[in-house]
C-alpha positions in Angstrom: 15.7 -16.6 -2.5 12.8 -17.3 -0.2 13.1 -21.0 0.5 10.4 -20.8 3.3 6.9 -22.6 2.6 5.3 -19.5 3.8 6.7 -17.4 0.9 6.4 -19.9 -1.5 2.5 -20.2 -1.2 2.3 -16.5 -1.5 4.9 -15.9 -4.3 3.0 -18.7 -6.3 0.3 -15.9 -6.6 2.7 -13.4 -8.6 4.5 -13.2 -11.4 8.0 -12.4 -10.7 10.1 -9.9 -12.3 13.7 -9.2 -11.3 15.3 -5.8 -12.9 19.0 -5.7 -11.9 20.4 -2.1 -12.5 24.0 -2.9 -11.5 25.7 -2.4 -14.9 27.1 0.3 -16.9 24.8 0.1 -19.6 21.7 1.1 -21.7 19.6 -1.6 -20.1 20.4 -0.9 -16.4 19.7 2.9 -17.4 16.0 1.8 -18.8 15.5 -0.2 -15.6 16.6 2.6 -13.5 14.0 4.9 -15.6 11.1 2.6 -14.7 12.3 2.4 -11.0 12.1 6.3 -11.0 8.6 6.0 -12.8 7.3 3.5 -10.6 9.0 3.7 -7.3 10.1 7.3 -7.2 13.6 6.8 -6.5 16.6 4.4 -7.1 17.3 3.0 -3.7 17.7 -0.8 -3.4 16.5 -3.2 -2.8 12.9 -2.2 -3.3 9.7 -4.6 -4.0 6.7 -3.4 -6.1 3.3 -4.9 -6.7 1.7 -3.8 -10.0 -1.4 -4.7 -11.4 -0.8 -6.3 -15.0 -4.1 -5.0 -16.4 -3.6 -1.3 -15.9 -0.2 -1.0 -14.4 -1.4 0.8 -11.3 1.1 0.4 -8.3 -0.7 -1.2 -5.6 2.2 -1.0 -3.3 5.9 -0.6 -2.6 8.1 -2.0 0.0 11.6 -1.6 1.0 13.4 -3.7 3.3 13.7 -2.2 6.7 17.3 -2.1 8.0 16.0 -3.4 11.4 13.8 -5.9 12.7 12.1 -9.1 10.9 12.7 -8.5 7.2 11.2 -11.9 6.1 7.8 -11.3 8.2 7.5 -7.8 7.0 8.0 -8.7 3.4 5.6 -11.5 3.8 2.9 -9.2 5.1 3.6 -6.8 2.2 3.0 -9.5 -0.3 -0.3 -10.9 1.3 -1.7 -7.5 1.7 -0.9 -6.7 -2.0 -2.5 -9.6 -3.3 -5.7 -8.6 -1.2 -5.6 -5.2 -2.7 -5.4 -6.7 -6.2 -8.4 -9.2 -5.3 -10.5 -6.4 -4.0 -10.0 -4.3 -7.0 -10.9 -7.1 -9.4 -13.5 -8.7 -7.8 -16.8 -9.0 -9.5 -19.5 -6.5 -8.7 -22.3 -7.9 -6.4 -25.2 -9.2 -8.1 -28.4 -7.0 -8.2 
C-alpha cells in the first residue's frame, strides 16, 4: 500500500493489523465493535497506533480529505512511534 521507502522504514517498526469490516457477517460486526471501543466511531479509513503491552491507544489518524495525505500519515506514524519509545524508555540511572 505504501511503496515509498520513507514509509517502509517507518512501517518496519510496527506490527500491522488490517481489520476489514465491509462484510455483513459476525466477524465484521466484531471488528466494528473494536473500532467503536478504540476509535470511538466507525468511519473509514482510520489508522491507530496501540501499545501492545497495555492496549493504550497512542494515537488515531483519519486521512484528511484534502492536502498531502501521505506526508500527514507518515508524520503520524513517526510521532506515535516516538510516543511509544518515550513511554517505554528505561528510567534514568540514579
